[in-house]
N, C-alpha and C positions, 0 to 999 in steps of 0.2 A: 123693687130693687132700685137703688140710686146709682146712676151712671155718671161718672166724671168725664166730660168731653174735653179732651186736651187738644189744643191747636195753637199754632204760633200766631203771634200778633201780626206777622206778615201775611197770614192767610185770612185775616178778617175781611179782606175785600170780597171773599167768597162767602158772604152771608147766606146766599141761596143754598149752598151745600150744607152748611151748618144747620140751617133751618130744616132742610129735608131730613137730615139725620135725626134731629131733635123730634120732628113730627113722627117719624117711623118708630123711634124708641118709645115715645109717648103712647102711640097707638098699640104698642106691644105691652103696655102696662108698666113701663119703667118711668122713673122720675129722672130727668136729665139736669145736671149742673153744668152750666156754661158761663164762664166769667163775663162774657159780654152782656149777659142778662142778670147776673147775680151780684155783681160788684158795682157799687154806686159811688159817685163822687164823695170823697171824704172817708170812705172805708179804708181800713188797713188791708191792702191787697194780700199781703203774705198771710195774715191771720185768717181772713175769710177763705182764702184758697186752701190753707192747711186744714181748716175745719171741714171743708167740703171733701178733701181727700180722705180724711179720717172717717167721715160718715158714709162714703161711697163704698160700693161692693163690686164695682166693675169700672173699667176705663176703656173708652174709645179714643185712640190717639190718631189724629190726622197727620199724615206724613207727606210732605211735598219735597221735591228736590231742594227747595229753599229752606225748609224748616228742619230738615234732619240734623243740622248742625246747631240748632237752638239749644242752649244749656237748659232752658225751662222744659222743653220737650224731653230731653234726656233725663232731667230730674224727675219728671212725672213718670216716665217709664220705669226708672229705678225704684221709685216709691212703690209702684204697683207690683213690681217683681219681688220686692222685699216684704210685702204686706200679705199675710195669709188670707185676709178677707177678700183679696182680689184673685185668689187661686184660680188660674186658667181663665179668668175673665178680663184679660187684657186683649183688646182687639185692635191691632195695627191696621190702619186703612191707608193704602197707597193711593194718593190722589194725583192724577195726571198720567202722562205717557210712561208705562212701566219701563221702557228702554232708557229713561232718564235716571233710573235708580240703579245704583251699584251696591252689591252686597257688602262690599268693604266700607261703604260710606254710612251704612245703617247703624243707628245706635244699638248696641247689644245685638250684633248680627246673629248670634247663636239662638236667640229667642224665636226668630222667624221660622226655625225648623220645628218648634214645639207649640206654636200658636196658630190659630186660624187667622190668616191674613186676608183681608178683603181688598180687592183692587177696583178702583174707580177711574178707569182711563178717561172717561168723559161722563161725569156725573149728571150732565143735563139729559143724557139718554139712558142712564143705567139705574133706573128706579129699582129693578130687581136686585142689583148688586147692593144697593143701600139696604134693602130688606135683609140681605145676608148678615149685616152687622147685628141686627136684633136677633136673628137666628143663632149666630155664634155665641152671643151672651146667654141666650136661653139654653142652648145645648150644654154649656159649661156649668150652669146653675145646679 
């Protein structure tokens, strides 16, 4: 199964977390698409990303208090919600202190009642929570 890993460019400083998630999904037999590894200088970003979205069957979206307003994060979530091949395989991951997230600020707040949401308050200590991301995708498959 190909998994699209959605995160804001403002979150790229946290390569450690992105790598941990990629490693866990790969160990679980999934192929992970992450723009920081898959898009090269000179590539048409929109074309490469669109193709990856079309080919993927699941999405993990990293949400931080800073990224929830990103139009690209909201667009990725909207794409997954409207695409039958992602059926119940959209996994929102709340990164950071859960008290910094407000339900009203979330993109598509109603979806959080119907999806498995994984919380990573401190991903440096929560390897078990990272494993929950792969488990959520497998359960929905």
